C-alpha positions as CSV (number, residue, x, y, z in Angstrom):
1,H,90.6,109.3,97.3
2,L,94.2,108.9,96.1
3,R,96.1,111.4,94.0
4,E,97.5,109.8,90.9
5,C,100.8,111.0,89.5
6,L,103.7,110.0,87.2
7,M,106.8,108.6,89.0
8,A,110.3,108.0,87.8
9,S,113.8,107.4,89.2
10,E,116.3,110.2,89.2
11,E,118.6,108.1,87.1
12,Y,115.9,107.6,84.5
13,L,115.2,111.3,84.3
14,A,118.9,112.1,84.1
15,T,119.3,109.7,81.2
16,R,116.0,110.2,79.3
17,G,115.1,113.7,80.3
18,T,112.3,115.1,82.4
19,P,109.1,115.5,80.3
20,K,107.7,119.0,80.4
21,T,105.0,118.7,77.8
22,L,102.5,116.0,76.6
23,E,104.6,115.8,73.4
24,D,107.6,114.9,75.6
25,L,105.6,112.2,77.3
26,Q,105.0,110.5,74.0
27,K,108.8,109.7,73.9
28,H,108.7,107.8,77.2
29,D,107.4,104.3,78.2
30,I,104.6,104.7,80.6
31,F,103.5,101.9,83.0
32,S,99.9,102.4,84.1
33,W,97.9,101.3,87.1
34,L,94.6,99.6,86.4
35,S,92.6,102.0,88.7
36,P,89.1,101.1,89.7
37,E,88.1,104.7,89.0
38,H,89.3,105.4,85.4
39,P,90.8,103.7,82.3
40,A,94.5,102.9,82.4
41,D,95.1,104.6,79.1
42,R,94.2,108.1,80.2
43,L,96.2,110.5,82.3
44,T,94.2,113.1,84.2
45,L,95.8,116.5,83.9
46,L,95.7,119.1,86.7
47,N,93.0,121.1,84.8
48,G,90.8,118.0,84.8
49,A,91.2,117.2,81.1
50,E,92.4,113.8,80.1
51,W,95.3,112.8,77.8
52,Q,95.0,109.4,76.1
53,F,98.1,107.3,75.6
54,T,99.1,103.7,75.0
55,P,100.7,102.2,78.2
56,R,103.7,100.0,77.8
57,V,102.4,97.9,80.7
58,Q,99.1,97.9,82.6
59,S,98.9,96.3,86.1
60,A,96.6,96.3,89.1
61,D,99.7,95.9,91.2
62,V,100.7,99.5,92.1
63,H,103.7,98.3,94.0
64,A,105.1,96.4,91.0
65,L,104.7,99.6,88.9
66,R,106.5,101.7,91.5
67,R,109.3,99.1,91.5
68,I,109.6,99.2,87.7
69,A,109.9,103.0,87.9
70,S,112.5,102.8,90.7
71,M,114.6,100.5,88.5
72,G,114.8,103.2,85.8
73,M,112.7,101.4,83.2
74,G,110.2,104.1,82.5
75,L,107.5,106.3,84.0
76,A,104.8,104.8,86.3
77,Y,101.4,106.4,86.4
78,V,100.1,105.4,89.8
């Protein structure tokens, strides 16, 4: 099993701010991994609940999503 998380570059967070709440996340572009285990439009929270969102991009290529995040284009849920 892999632990999924949100990733962003330091530059992106310095410019756009670090989200602290789900309401904050709504202000960010999220690029989501097409996981074989769950839908790409739901973020699993630490308490096990799910938060539904509309991903800006969905991809099965986790490396491409990490690259997008490293370029400061948004948050990657991988």
